[in-house]
C-alpha positions, 0 to 999 in steps of 0.5 A: 086290190087282190082282182087287180093282181089277177087282172096283172097277173093275166097279162103277164106272160109267165110268173114263178112262185116258189116256196122257201123253208128248212127241211121240216117245215117244207115237209108238212108244206109239200104234203099239205099242197099235195093234199090240195092241188095238183101236179104234186109236188117233191122236195126237188120240185122247181120253185122248192128252195130246201134250207140247211137246218141251221139256216138264219130263217124261220117258217115259210116263205112263199114268193111270186115273181113277175118280169113287169112292173106292177102298176101302182096299186098292185105294186102297193100290195109290197111288190120289191124290186128283184136283181137278186134272185131268179134273173128272168124276174124283174119284181118280187112279192113276199107275201104268205097270204096273197100267195096262198090265195093265187094258190087257192085259185090255181095257180101253182109252184114253179112256173105259171 
């Protein structure tokens, strides 16, 4: 099904990948990201959501935002309708494993 996601993304005009975490975890993620990918990102890069230390969240969350409704087989990966965040994008996927695979395949934090 991952290949179906890649096909779907190749047909999208653009999509967006973001990372969200508290400062310590985000710093670790950015350091690891910058060792493997370019262009380099910082705490201030588009697509980086830095939470307060007292936020009621744990770990790192990676999200993929798309404008078009994914086909059923791709949607079953966990896409949900998005009406709260990144209003330009109607659907989002919260799945660190899949999004890390996208990063390994050349996609980047921010606008793709």
